[in-house]
Every structure is written in structure tokens, then in C-alpha cells.
N, C-alpha and C positions, 0 to 999 in steps of 0.2 A: 504494500500500500504506500502510495506517495505520501510523504509527510511523516515518515517514521520518527523524525525528531520531535514531533509535536503530539504524537498519539491522537491524531485527528483524522477525519476522513475527507478525501478530496471529492467534491461534488460538482455536478453540472447539469447535464441536460438529458433528455430522453435518449435511450440507446438506439431507438429506431432511426435516428438521424445518422445514417451511414456516411461513408466517405463524402465529405462535403466541402464546399468553399465557405468555410465558417458558417455552415448551416444555411446559407442563402440559396444554394442550388445543389441538388444531387447530381452526381456524375456517373455515367456508365461507360465502359470501354467495349468497343466492338472491333475485334481483330479480323473480322471477315471482310471488312471494307477496305478500300484503297489498296488493293493487292496485298492484303495481309498487314498493312500498317495499322497501328492502333489509332483510333479516332475517338475524341471525347465529345459527348453530347451533354450540353447543359439543359437540365429539365426544369422548367418553370422557375426561373430565377427570382420571381416575385414572392415566393413563399418564404416564411420565417424571417428572422431578424437577428441581430446580435443578442447573445444571451443576457438575460436579466435574472438576478437571484435575490431572494429576500428571506428574512426570518424575523420573528418577534420574540422577546423575552421579558420577564418581569424581575425588577430589582428588589432587594430587601428594603425594609423601611429604615434601616440604619444609614447613617451618613456615609457617603462614598469618600474614601481617602484618596484613591487613585484608580485610574482605569487605563489600560494599555491595549491597543489593537495591533495584532500581528497579522500581516496580510501578504500573500503572493498569489501568483496565478500562472497558468500556462496560457500564454497570450498576454494582453495588457488589461488593466482594470481601472475603474474608478469606483470608490466605495463611499457610502453615505451612512450616517448615523443620525436618526431622529430628524431627517429632513435637511441635514447639513452635509455638504461634501467634506470628506476628511482629507486634508492635505491639498496642496496646489500643484503637485507634480503632474507632468504628462508622461504617459507611456511606462509607468511602473508595471512590473519590477525591473524593467530594463533588459538589455540583451547580454547574455553570457553563453558559454557552451553549456546549455541547460542540463545535459546528462552528466556533467562534471560539477558545475557550480550553479546553483539557482538562488538568487537573492530574494530576501523578504524585507518588508519595511515595517517599522514600529512607530505608532502614533500615540501621543498622549491625548486621550479623548475624555479626560476627567470631567471637563466642563460641559460635555455633550450628553452625559448620562442623566436621564430623568428618573424621578421617583416613580415607581410603578411600571407601566408598560413602556417598552422601548422597541425600536425597529432598526435593523441593519439591511442595507440593500447594496448590490453591486452590479455594474455593467461590465461586460467583457468584450474584447475585440481581438483581432488576429495578432497584431504586433509582429514580432519576429518568429513567433511559434508556428503559426500556420498560415495558409493562404499563399498568395503570390510572394515569392521570396527574392525575385530579381526583376530587372527591367526587361528581361528577355521573354517573359511570359510563359516559360516552360518548366520552371522549378516551383512546385507547389507543395505546401505542407512539409517543409524541410524538417521540422522537429516532430510535429504531430498533426492530427487531422481535426482536432476540435479544442476549444478553449475550456478551462476549468479553474475553479477557485479554491484556495486553501486559506482559511482565516481562523484566528482565535482571539477572542476578547476576554481579558482577565480584569475583573472588577474586584478591588480590595476595599473592604469596609473598615470603618474606624474601630469596630469591635474585633478586628483581626480575621474575620471570615473572608473567604475568597470564593467568588462565583466565576465560572468559566463557561463561555459560550463558544462552541466550535462549529465548523462546517460539517453538517451531517445530513444525509438524506432523510432522516427521521424528522428533522425540524426545519429544513429549508425548502423553498418552492422556486419554481423556474417558469419563465415566461419568454415566448419567442415571437411576440408581435409588437414589440416596442418601437419607438420612433427611430432609433439608430438601426436602420435596415442593414447597413453594411459599413464596415470600417477596415481599411487596408492601407498600408504605407505606400504600396505601388499602384493601387487601383483607385484610391480615394474613398470618400465617405458619401453614403446616401442617407439622408435624413428626411423623414416624413413627419412634419409637425402636426399633421392631422391626427396622428396617433397619440399625441400627448394627453388628450383628454382621458383616455382609457387608463393611463397610469398616474393620473394626478394624485399625489399623496402617497405614492408607493413606497417611499422611504420613511414613512411615519407609521406609528402604531395605530391600529384600527382600520387600516386600508383593507378594502374588500378584495382579497386575492383568490376568490372562489374560482376564477377563470384560469388561475395558474395551476401548474402541475407539479407533482412531487419531483424533486431533484433526484438525481442518481449519481453514484460514485463512478468516476472515470478512471479505470486502472491503466497501467502502462500497456498491458496486453492488448494488441489489436489497434491501438490508437497512437503508437509512436512510430515515426518513420524508420525504415531500415536502410536508408540511404547511407552511403559511405563505403570506404574501402580504398586501398591503394594510397594515393596521396590525399584523399579526402577523409576527414575524421568520421568514424562511425558515431552516429547519434543515438543509437539504441542500446549502448552499453552503459548501464547505470551501476556497474560494480564499484565505482569510485565516486558515487554521488554525494554531494554535500549541500545541505540547505544552510545558507549563510546570511547573516544580517547585512543590511545595506552598507556598503562602503563606497567612497567616492561621491561625486556629485550626481544628482538626478536632473532630469530635463525640466526646465521651468521657463515661464515667460519672462524675458529680460528686457524687452523693449516693445514699443508700439509705434508703427509708422502710419502715416496718412498719405493716401494717394496724392500725387503731385499734378497729374493731368489725366484727361480722359479723351478718347477719340472714338467716334462711331465709324469704324472702318468699313462696315457694310451695314445696310439697313437692319437695325435690331441687334447688332453685334458691337458691344462696347468694350474697349480695351483700356484698362487703367494702368498707369505707370506709377509704381511705388517709389521711384527715384533711385533705387539701388537694388542689387540682388539681396535676397533675404531667405532664410529658412524658417518656416513656421506655417501658420494658418491664417486665413482671413477672418476679419470681424466686420461683418457687413450689416448695417442697420437698414431695415425696411420700414417704411411708414405708410400706413393706409393701404397696404397690399391686399388684394382679394385672396380668398381661400382657394386652395387647390392649384395655385400657380406653380409650375415647375421651373425652377431657376437652375441653370447650369454654369459651373465655374471651371475654367481651364487655365493652366498656368504655364509660363514660359520665361526663359532667361533673356531671350532676344525675339525681335520681330523680323519678318522677311525684309531684306533690304530692297531698295528700288533699283534692281538690276535686271537686265534682259532675261536671264535664266530663271528668274522668279516672277516673270510677268503673270499677272492675274492674282498674285498672292501679296502684293505690296501692302504693308501695314498690318497684315495678319500675324498672329503669333506663330513662331516656328516650333514644331514639336518633334522633328525628326530625331533629335538627340535623346528623347526619352524612349525611343524604340517601341516595344510592345506594351509598355506600362500605360494604363489608361490615365492615371494621374489626374482625375477630375472629380469634382464634387457635385452632387445633385441635392437640391433642397426643395421640398414641397411645402408650400406655405399653409398656415392655419388661418390666416386672415388678420388684418389689423396691423399693429406694430410688433415687430419681432426682429431677432438677430440671428444671422447665419454665423455660426462659430464652431467649426468641426473640432472634435476632440480626439479622434482615433485615427488620424492620418496627419501627414505634414507634407509640405511642398517646398522645393527650391525654386524661387522665381523673382522676377522683377515686374513682369507684366501679368495681369489677371484679366481674362476675358469673361465677361458676364453676358449671358443671353437669357431670354425669358422674362425680361422686364420691358415695360412699355417705353420708358425713356431713361436717359442716363441718371444715375444716382448722384447726389452732391458729393464732391470729393471728400468732405469731412465724414461721410457715412461709409466710406470704403477704407478700412484700416487693415494693417497686417500685424499680427502678433508674432514677434521674433522669439523662437524657441532655441534654447541652448543648455548644455550641461556645464558651461563655463560662465562664471559670473562676469 
């Protein structure tokens, strides 16, 4: 069982979700076609979404002296306690050679513990664990084929008693129809804000999770990649596995840029210049937007130059260098005032192309959040 250091259980999702691109699409292989070459068929990519997990617990009537939350995941996570996001990092637990060293984070959550009923919730995404692992589009699920969570909350009371809440299929539930439909470093993020209403309050006690299903433990068997050999390290050898507390810097937001200019390069295609290359995610403010509007974002470091060989593409963003990586975000609006702020992907770019809007957004409403593990 993964997590032998914590004596807890690793949980996640229904076992019926077989080999998948983070659960968004099932894939079958047919070796009878293309003269024996294997061909992948993506089946109904609209089904499911990034995993969401939750549990509730009741604290003692005694005063809490301290509370520590220990968390890691296969994939990346965001975790919440009583409606508050815990920590400000992006992409925890970070990337390591997971079968050798897997990091976990520790949070002081003393001030977030409530008397009586409490709730913990987590959202998972691919990160470096699963999904598309390179820009080539042919290396998938390098470490494993699905995401999972390992967590332990230790509450110490003034009377000396200790209460421990762990990830267990007996007490946690799982949901696969949340607004974060897909999150991938190389493919981008798909977010459907119309789904937010169904999960309103999901990280608070008393939320109606009757539509959620029982979580299950995800073992190493059958879910870990067997890639490797020769000069490539084997990733299914866990004989020297160590679960280690966080060391070094985590990824955080370190700066926010504002778009410097915008050009409508073709009817309905707006290209914003952030003024410099950056690595991070956009933060785009929408005001008075109608519900159900699909907005697409694409990113590039350069635009096509005004040269004969690029005739017809002048002013458009150039994407050849990202090869087969989709590297774009899709956002479906809920209506009114809202913000596009991807959390489970990142992009390297200077130019951001926005389509699906009726007119150019003001420059002050198009920002870029710079992410780095270096202060």
C-alpha cells in the first residue's frame, strides 16, 4: 500500500475508469488497422472531469492546541479546509523521480479548524504523473494512469488528546463532474463555470454530497507505468521508495503583468502583448458576459513576421515550436462577472490570443500571473 510511512490508505476514484487521459477520455488500441500499426481512439472526451474528493469530521469540544495537515498526491493537488484553500503553492507536490522520492507538504491549519463539524476537500490534476508528458504528443502516463490523494490531518487538543483524520475509502467521497474538466501542463486547462453551481459549498461541512460516490484505494498494481529500460530509468521499481517532507522551494506566484497592447489580427481574433516573455497563467476579468460562452486562449512567444514565406499569417501567433502540444485553455462562462484563472496548467508566452469574445477586453483586464520556484 502506498503511504507505508503514514499507515494510511491512498484513495481516489472508481476502478471502472480504465486507462484514461486523466479520466477525461477512455482509450482503446486496435492493432488490426493501419497495416498492423496501433491506433488510438479517443471515446467521448466530454465525459468526466478532474477528480474531486471530500470528507467531513467532527472535532472535540476541547480547545485545539495545534493542527497539522500532511498532504501529497500522484498528480498535483489543491486542498481546502472549511471553505479555505490551504497554502498558495501551485503544482504540489512537485516533480521528482516518484518511484524513488515522493515529496509531501505540511501545513499549519490550526486557525482553520472549527468546533464541531469540519470538511476537507481536494482537487487533483495530471501534473507530471500522468497525461501528456512531452510536447511530442506520444508519451502519455509516464509514471501512472490516474491521479490519487494521500493526506493526514492531526489535531492536538489542549487536554493532550490527538485526533487523526486520514484518506480512507470508508470516509471519503469522489466526484467527477466538477468545473475543472481537464488540466494538463502540455495540453492546457478546460474549465466549465456552468458546473460551479453543483459544487457550491463542497469544501464546507453540511454540503449535500449524495450525488458523489465512494472513493476507492488506488494501488500500484495495474496503475503504474512500466516504461523504462536501457538508458531510460524504470519507473515501476518502488524497492527504494521514500516519502519525504518538502525541501527546496515550491512554485508560487511572484509577479503580475498587465497586457501592454492588443490587436484584432483577424475578425474576432484578439492578440494581446504582455510586453515580455513570461511563464505562468493568465488572469482575465470578464464583465457582463453571457452564460455558456466558450472562450479560447492560445499562447505564443512570437508572432509571424511580415515576410513573403509567411504570407497570409502576418500578425498571427506562431505555434510551430510547441509541436504537438495543444497548449491552450478553454473556458465556458457562467454569466455575469467572472475571472479566467487556470490553476492546473502553465504556459510560456509573451502573446495571448483570445477568441470567443465579442470585442477586445480592456488591457487592464488581461493580466499574466508569473509563476516560479525562485523568489
